Short mmCIF file of the C-alpha atoms (twelve columns), coordinates in Angstrom:
data_MODEL
# 
_entry.id   MODEL 
# 
loop_
_atom_site.group_PDB 
_atom_site.id 
_atom_site.type_symbol 
_atom_site.label_atom_id 
_atom_site.label_alt_id 
_atom_site.label_comp_id 
_atom_site.label_asym_id 
_atom_site.label_seq_id 
_atom_site.Cartn_x 
_atom_site.Cartn_y 
_atom_site.Cartn_z 
_atom_site.pdbx_PDB_model_num 
ATOM 1   C CA . MET A 1   14.337  -1.374  -7.087  1 
ATOM 2   C CA . THR A 2   11.586  1.128   -6.374  1 
ATOM 3   C CA . THR A 3   9.875   1.870   -3.146  1 
ATOM 4   C CA . ILE A 4   6.369   3.412   -3.200  1 
ATOM 5   C CA . ILE A 5   5.042   5.103   -0.027  1 
ATOM 6   C CA . LEU A 6   1.211   5.560   -0.109  1 
ATOM 7   C CA . ASN A 7   -0.200  8.101   2.550   1 
ATOM 8   C CA . HIS A 8   -3.754  8.662   1.404   1 
ATOM 9   C CA . GLN A 9   -6.996  7.253   2.508   1 
ATOM 10  C CA . PRO A 10  -7.795  4.548   -0.378  1 
ATOM 11  C CA . TYR A 11  -11.207 6.055   -1.437  1 
ATOM 12  C CA . ASP A 12  -10.779 9.843   -0.868  1 
ATOM 13  C CA . GLY A 13  -12.391 10.989  -4.067  1 
ATOM 14  C CA . SER A 14  -9.070  11.306  -6.046  1 
ATOM 15  C CA . ASP A 15  -7.185  8.872   -8.048  1 
ATOM 16  C CA . VAL A 16  -3.948  9.072   -6.139  1 
ATOM 17  C CA . THR A 17  -4.058  5.502   -4.760  1 
ATOM 18  C CA . TRP A 18  -5.529  4.115   -8.074  1 
ATOM 19  C CA . ASN A 19  -2.483  5.639   -10.164 1 
ATOM 20  C CA . ALA A 20  0.217   4.545   -7.566  1 
ATOM 21  C CA . LEU A 21  -1.120  0.824   -7.734  1 
ATOM 22  C CA . ARG A 22  -1.202  0.994   -11.570 1 
ATOM 23  C CA . LEU A 23  2.393   2.284   -11.572 1 
ATOM 24  C CA . ALA A 24  3.391   -0.438  -9.250  1 
ATOM 25  C CA . LYS A 25  1.860   -2.869  -11.555 1 
ATOM 26  C CA . THR A 26  3.428   -1.687  -14.547 1 
ATOM 27  C CA . LEU A 27  6.833   -1.485  -12.944 1 
ATOM 28  C CA . HIS A 28  6.653   -5.031  -11.670 1 
ATOM 29  C CA . LYS A 29  5.532   -6.309  -15.191 1 
ATOM 30  C CA . SER A 30  8.581   -4.475  -16.566 1 
ATOM 31  C CA . GLY A 31  10.750  -6.374  -14.584 1 
ATOM 32  C CA . GLU A 32  11.495  -3.695  -11.672 1 
ATOM 33  C CA . SER A 33  11.697  -4.932  -8.204  1 
ATOM 34  C CA . VAL A 34  8.882   -2.904  -6.364  1 
ATOM 35  C CA . ASN A 35  8.046   -2.260  -2.728  1 
ATOM 36  C CA . ILE A 36  4.721   -0.957  -1.313  1 
ATOM 37  C CA . PHE A 37  4.833   0.666   2.140   1 
ATOM 38  C CA . LEU A 38  1.386   1.807   3.494   1 
ATOM 39  C CA . MET A 39  1.261   4.396   6.143   1 
ATOM 40  C CA . ASN A 40  -0.947  7.146   7.599   1 
ATOM 41  C CA . ASP A 41  -4.526  6.493   6.350   1 
ATOM 42  C CA . ALA A 42  -3.348  4.335   3.600   1 
ATOM 43  C CA . VAL A 43  -3.016  1.442   5.875   1 
ATOM 44  C CA . ASP A 44  -6.674  0.972   5.181   1 
ATOM 45  C CA . LEU A 45  -5.979  -0.499  1.768   1 
ATOM 46  C CA . ALA A 46  -4.363  -3.483  3.664   1 
ATOM 47  C CA . ARG A 47  -7.570  -4.159  5.553   1 
ATOM 48  C CA . ASP A 48  -10.510 -6.389  4.432   1 
ATOM 49  C CA . SER A 49  -12.956 -4.358  6.118   1 
ATOM 50  C CA . ILE A 50  -12.776 -1.464  3.847   1 
ATOM 51  C CA . GLN A 51  -15.406 -1.678  0.862   1 
ATOM 52  C CA . LYS A 52  -15.251 -0.011  -2.422  1 
ATOM 53  C CA . PRO A 53  -17.481 2.719   -2.796  1 
ATOM 54  C CA . GLU A 54  -20.050 2.414   -5.504  1 
ATOM 55  C CA . SER A 55  -18.840 5.606   -7.041  1 
ATOM 56  C CA . TYR A 56  -15.379 3.839   -7.605  1 
ATOM 57  C CA . ASP A 57  -14.500 1.818   -10.687 1 
ATOM 58  C CA . HIS A 58  -11.637 -0.027  -9.029  1 
ATOM 59  C CA . ASP A 59  -11.373 -2.255  -6.185  1 
ATOM 60  C CA . LEU A 60  -8.301  -0.887  -4.703  1 
ATOM 61  C CA . VAL A 61  -7.851  -3.586  -1.654  1 
ATOM 62  C CA . ASP A 62  -8.190  -6.231  -4.508  1 
ATOM 63  C CA . MET A 63  -5.624  -4.709  -6.546  1 
ATOM 64  C CA . LEU A 64  -3.176  -4.480  -3.925  1 
ATOM 65  C CA . LYS A 65  -3.842  -8.055  -3.144  1 
ATOM 66  C CA . LYS A 66  -3.151  -9.026  -6.541  1 
ATOM 67  C CA . LEU A 67  0.163   -7.282  -6.322  1 
ATOM 68  C CA . TYR A 68  1.110   -8.724  -3.352  1 
ATOM 69  C CA . THR A 69  0.078   -12.400 -4.600  1 
ATOM 70  C CA . ASP A 70  2.176   -11.469 -7.855  1 
ATOM 71  C CA . GLY A 71  5.399   -10.810 -5.708  1 
ATOM 72  C CA . VAL A 72  5.356   -7.143  -5.010  1 
ATOM 73  C CA . ALA A 73  6.724   -6.531  -1.430  1 
ATOM 74  C CA . LEU A 74  4.244   -5.165  0.926   1 
ATOM 75  C CA . GLN A 75  4.565   -3.658  4.414   1 
ATOM 76  C CA . ALA A 76  2.013   -1.417  6.398   1 
ATOM 77  C CA . CYS A 77  3.023   0.640   9.323   1 
ATOM 78  C CA . GLY A 78  2.316   -1.301  12.710  1 
ATOM 79  C CA . THR A 79  2.103   2.167   14.618  1 
ATOM 80  C CA . CYS A 80  -0.380  3.452   11.978  1 
ATOM 81  C CA . ASN A 81  -2.539  0.403   12.291  1 
ATOM 82  C CA . ALA A 82  -3.573  1.825   15.771  1 
ATOM 83  C CA . ARG A 83  -3.730  5.449   15.016  1 
ATOM 84  C CA . CYS A 84  -4.848  5.891   11.402  1 
ATOM 85  C CA . GLY A 85  -7.427  5.256   8.942   1 
ATOM 86  C CA . LEU A 86  -11.299 4.546   8.960   1 
ATOM 87  C CA . PHE A 87  -10.799 1.341   10.760  1 
ATOM 88  C CA . LYS A 88  -8.098  1.822   13.387  1 
ATOM 89  C CA . ASN A 89  -6.943  -1.314  15.062  1 
ATOM 90  C CA . GLN A 90  -8.832  -3.503  12.453  1 
ATOM 91  C CA . PRO A 91  -6.179  -6.179  11.358  1 
ATOM 92  C CA . TYR A 92  -4.486  -6.149  8.038   1 
ATOM 93  C CA . PHE A 93  -5.372  -8.811  5.485   1 
ATOM 94  C CA . ASP A 94  -2.166  -10.757 6.106   1 
ATOM 95  C CA . GLU A 95  -0.608  -10.213 9.558   1 
ATOM 96  C CA . GLY A 96  2.878   -10.744 7.722   1 
ATOM 97  C CA . VAL A 97  2.712   -7.063  6.301   1 
ATOM 98  C CA . THR A 98  2.601   -5.386  9.716   1 
ATOM 99  C CA . SER A 99  6.009   -3.466  9.656   1 
ATOM 100 C CA . THR A 100 8.187   -0.995  11.263  1 
ATOM 101 C CA . MET A 101 9.856   2.363   10.367  1 
ATOM 102 C CA . GLN A 102 13.310  0.383   10.340  1 
ATOM 103 C CA . ILE A 103 11.889  -1.650  7.409   1 
ATOM 104 C CA . LEU A 104 10.913  1.399   5.752   1 
ATOM 105 C CA . ALA A 105 14.181  2.966   6.359   1 
ATOM 106 C CA . ASP A 106 15.906  -0.299  4.974   1 
ATOM 107 C CA . TRP A 107 13.991  -0.072  1.853   1 
ATOM 108 C CA . VAL A 108 14.584  3.562   1.243   1 
ATOM 109 C CA . ILE A 109 18.500  2.983   1.642   1 
ATOM 110 C CA . GLN A 110 18.400  0.125   -0.589  1 
ATOM 111 C CA . SER A 111 16.152  1.760   -3.387  1 
ATOM 112 C CA . ASP A 112 17.222  3.457   -6.614  1 
ATOM 113 C CA . LYS A 113 13.963  5.320   -6.451  1 
ATOM 114 C CA . VAL A 114 11.707  6.247   -3.719  1 
ATOM 115 C CA . LEU A 115 7.955   7.653   -4.821  1 
ATOM 116 C CA . THR A 116 5.489   8.906   -2.385  1 
ATOM 117 C CA . PHE A 117 1.661   9.345   -3.152  1 
# 
């Protein structure tokens, strides 16, 4: 099992989030069990209110939703929902992804690999 922790604002002018999602997709397609945990400003990735800027080639929210639909486990920090991102206190696209530090701790303990972006 691989747990990927995202911290960056999704559309921050870099490819950090895009590359993390590409890696998650590739690992999942290779048969690896993948968890994605969003914290800090990365929680905006789980909000429908964030829109892809015209300068970006890829819709990162759509990429995440497809991974989630395909069976990649997704959790987003509940505390960060109110404290972080451009859209503080906006709901996540699925209420079931709201999570806790305990869930992240459990994932880290169970994982063979933990990667942070």
